[in-house]
C-alpha positions in Angstrom: 140.1 95.1 56.7 139.4 97.8 59.4 137.3 99.8 56.7 135.5 96.5 55.7 134.2 96.0 59.7 133.5 99.1 60.0 130.9 99.1 56.9 129.4 95.8 57.8 129.1 97.0 61.7 126.8 99.9 60.6 125.1 98.2 57.7 124.1 95.7 60.6 123.2 98.6 62.7 121.0 100.1 60.5 119.4 96.8 59.4 118.8 96.6 63.5 117.4 99.9 63.7 114.9 99.2 60.9 114.0 96.6 62.3 113.2 98.4 65.9 111.5 100.7 64.0 109.6 98.3 62.6 109.6 98.5 59.3 108.5 95.3 57.1 110.9 94.4 54.3 109.1 94.1 50.7 109.0 90.0 50.5 107.2 90.0 54.1 104.5 92.3 53.0 104.1 90.6 49.7 103.9 86.9 51.5 102.3 88.3 54.2 98.6 89.8 51.2 99.5 86.4 49.6 99.1 84.7 52.6 95.9 86.6 53.5 94.4 86.3 50.1 94.8 82.3 50.2 93.3 82.1 53.6 90.5 84.1 51.8 90.2 81.9 49.2 90.0 79.2 51.3 87.9 81.0 53.8 84.8 82.1 51.6 83.8 78.9 50.1 83.2 77.6 53.9 81.4 80.4 55.3 78.9 80.5 52.3 78.4 76.9 52.6 77.6 77.7 56.4 75.8 80.6 55.7 73.9 78.5 52.9 72.6 75.7 55.6 71.3 78.7 57.6 69.4 80.3 54.5 65.5 79.4 53.5 65.0 77.3 50.9 63.1 79.1 48.6 66.4 82.0 48.7 68.4 79.3 48.0 66.7 78.0 44.8 65.4 81.6 43.4 68.5 83.8 44.4 71.9 81.2 45.0 74.1 82.0 48.0 74.9 84.4 50.0 77.4 85.3 52.7 74.7 86.4 55.0 71.6 84.2 55.4 68.9 85.9 54.5 66.2 84.6 55.5 67.4 82.7 58.2 66.2 79.1 58.8 67.3 76.2 60.7 64.5 73.7 58.6 67.6 71.3 57.1 69.2 71.2 60.9 65.8 70.4 62.4 65.1 67.8 59.8 68.8 66.0 60.4 68.6 65.9 64.3 65.3 64.3 64.4 65.3 60.8 66.1 68.3 58.9 67.2 69.9 58.1 64.0 72.3 60.8 63.3 73.6 59.9 67.2 74.3 56.1 66.5 76.1 57.5 63.7 78.4 60.3 65.3 78.9 57.3 67.8 80.1 54.9 65.3 82.0 57.4 63.6 83.9 58.7 66.7 84.4 54.9 67.7 86.0 53.8 64.2 88.2 57.2 63.8 89.5 56.6 67.7 90.1 53.0 67.3 91.6 52.9 64.0 93.6 56.3 64.3 95.2 54.2 67.9 95.5 50.8 66.0 97.2 52.6 62.9 99.6 54.6 64.4 100.5 52.0 66.8 101.2 49.5 64.2 102.7 52.2 61.5 105.2 53.1 64.0 106.1 49.4 64.8 106.6 49.0 61.6 108.5 52.0 60.7 110.7 51.9 63.5 112.1 48.0 62.5 112.4 49.0 59.1 114.7 52.5 60.1 116.7 50.9 62.4 117.9 48.2 59.5 117.9 45.0 61.5 119.3 42.1 59.3 116.9 39.7 58.1 114.2 41.9 59.3 113.8 45.0 58.0 114.7 44.8 54.4 111.6 41.9 54.0 109.6 44.3 55.6 109.8 47.1 53.8 109.3 45.0 50.7 106.3 43.6 52.3 104.8 47.6 53.0 106.2 48.4 49.5 104.3 46.1 47.7 100.9 47.3 48.5 101.9 50.7 46.7 101.8 48.8 43.2 99.9 46.3 43.3 96.1 46.0 45.4 94.4 42.3 45.9 91.1 43.7 44.5 87.5 44.3 45.8 86.2 40.7 45.7 89.5 38.9 47.6 88.5 41.9 50.3 85.4 41.1 50.3 85.6 37.5 50.8 88.3 37.4 53.4 86.0 40.4 55.5 82.8 38.6 55.3 84.1 34.8 54.7 86.8 33.7 56.5 87.2 37.2 59.2 83.2 37.1 59.4 83.5 40.9 60.4 79.7 41.7 58.6 78.1 44.8 60.5 81.4 45.4 62.7 83.4 48.4 63.1 86.4 46.5 62.5 85.1 45.5 59.0 86.2 49.4 58.3 89.2 49.8 60.4 91.3 46.4 59.2 91.2 47.5 55.6 92.6 50.8 56.3 94.8 49.9 58.9 98.3 50.3 57.2 99.1 53.1 54.5 102.4 52.1 52.9 103.1 55.7 52.3 102.6 57.1 56.1 105.0 54.3 56.8 108.0 55.6 54.5 107.5 58.6 55.6 108.0 57.9 59.4 111.0 55.4 58.3 112.1 58.8 57.2 111.2 60.4 60.2 112.5 57.5 62.6 116.1 57.8 60.5 116.6 61.3 61.4 117.1 60.6 65.0 120.6 61.5 66.5 122.4 58.2 66.4 124.6 59.4 69.3 121.2 59.1 72.0 120.3 55.7 70.4 124.0 54.3 71.3 124.3 56.1 74.5 120.7 54.2 75.8 122.2 50.8 74.1 125.6 51.5 76.2 123.6 52.1 79.5 122.1 48.6 78.6 118.3 49.5 77.2 116.8 47.2 74.6 115.3 47.9 71.6 111.7 48.1 72.7 113.1 50.6 75.9 114.6 52.7 73.1 111.7 53.0 71.1 109.2 53.8 74.2 111.3 56.1 75.8 113.5 57.7 73.3 112.3 57.0 69.8 108.6 58.0 70.2 109.1 61.0 72.5 111.7 62.6 70.0 109.4 61.9 67.3 105.8 63.8 68.2 105.4 65.9 64.9 105.7 63.1 62.8 103.3 61.0 65.0 100.7 63.8 65.2 101.1 64.4 61.1 100.4 60.2 61.0 97.4 59.9 63.3 95.9 63.3 61.5 96.3 62.0 58.5 94.8 58.3 59.6 91.9 60.3 61.5 90.8 62.3 58.7 91.1 58.9 56.4 88.8 56.8 59.1 86.3 60.1 59.6 85.2 60.2 56.3 85.6 56.4 54.9 82.2 55.6 53.7 82.5 53.2 50.6 84.2 50.1 53.3 81.3 50.6 55.2 78.6 50.5 52.3 80.2 47.3 51.7 80.3 45.8 55.1 77.8 47.5 57.0 73.7 46.5 56.7 72.7 47.8 60.3 71.8 51.2 59.7 72.2 51.5 63.5 75.9 51.0 62.5 76.4 53.4 59.9 79.3 55.6 60.4 78.7 59.6 59.9 79.5 60.1 55.8 77.5 56.4 54.7 74.2 57.7 56.7 74.7 61.4 55.3 75.5 59.7 51.1 72.3 57.5 51.8 70.1 60.6 53.5 71.5 62.7 50.8 70.5 60.5 47.9 67.3 60.1 49.4 66.3 63.6 49.6 67.3 63.8 45.7 65.2 61.0 45.0 62.2 62.1 46.7 62.2 65.3 45.1 60.9 63.6 42.0 58.3 62.7 43.6 55.1 64.5 43.2 54.2 64.8 46.8 53.3 67.8 48.8 56.1 66.6 51.5 58.9 65.7 48.6 58.5 69.3 47.2 58.9 70.5 50.8 61.9 69.0 51.9 64.8 71.6 51.7 67.1 69.7 48.9 69.9 72.2 49.1 69.9 73.9 52.6 70.2 69.9 53.7 73.3 69.4 51.7 74.8 72.3 53.1 73.9 71.5 56.3 74.9 67.6 55.9 78.4 69.2 54.6 78.8 71.2 57.7 78.2 68.5 60.0 80.1 66.1 58.7 83.4 68.2 58.6 82.8 70.0 61.6 83.9 67.7 64.0 87.1 66.9 62.2 88.1 70.4 61.5 88.5 70.9 64.8 91.1 68.4 65.8 93.4 70.8 62.9 94.4 73.4 65.6 95.6 70.7 68.2 98.2 69.0 65.7 98.8 72.5 63.5 102.0 73.3 66.0 103.2 70.0 64.9 102.2 69.6 61.0 104.9 71.7 59.3 108.0 70.3 61.3 106.3 67.0 61.2 106.2 66.8 56.9 109.4 68.9 56.8 110.6 65.5 59.4 109.3 62.9 56.6 110.0 64.6 53.4 113.3 64.7 54.1 115.6 62.0 53.1 117.9 60.6 56.0 
């Protein structure tokens, strides 16, 4: 027994010395190399897009893409930012994303909490109600009739927000996270006289910041990239969200290239497409660093069976 204890102590000492000396284990080295290569695989295409958006159109058409924009050109960005249309599209996308994410996160959190608490006569019907849309869809025509004929939401931001308000998959992800909250804390709050709403707002939500950040990020990305719903219900160009405006702009520019006019031939089609991609993904890309510290924890919380 003494010999075994001595051996374990020596092994622990060697491990501690190796850590103090800064030596890396082979698995750590392989992991770092693998993550670095994966980062390059993700970063290089994005940088090629950014570089191409600043490269002259003739160079793009003749030589293709490069990592360094030569010759440097901002013609596509000047074309994009000409006039107030793009500014109004940015405003529309920001309003839809912020309002839609706030409403969707609030409704999803409340619905998930009720389902997770297994309240009698309420939780099971709501769970079935949330699960059915994962299997069946009402279809495009009933949705169009509901929004246009009954709700009268044409050319309204709510025409884009309401159809995407609750994502059943995210509801059950959040239900799983809520069920992992310590029951002892919730029971202590009930003993102290706290109601269900007080427990939800003062205990449930503060302890669920990681999953709230992840679900909110998913909703924000969905609303920011949504263009098909806006295509159905928006006819006022000043209320177009950014993805729909850019989709129409790309289509019009591509069509104009087929016309035998000098203006059409001078339109930087390839450069414009890359610049539109940068303009579209730029703002939502900046949202990831703020939620990154919660992302892994939130995903693991929601993915673990409670």
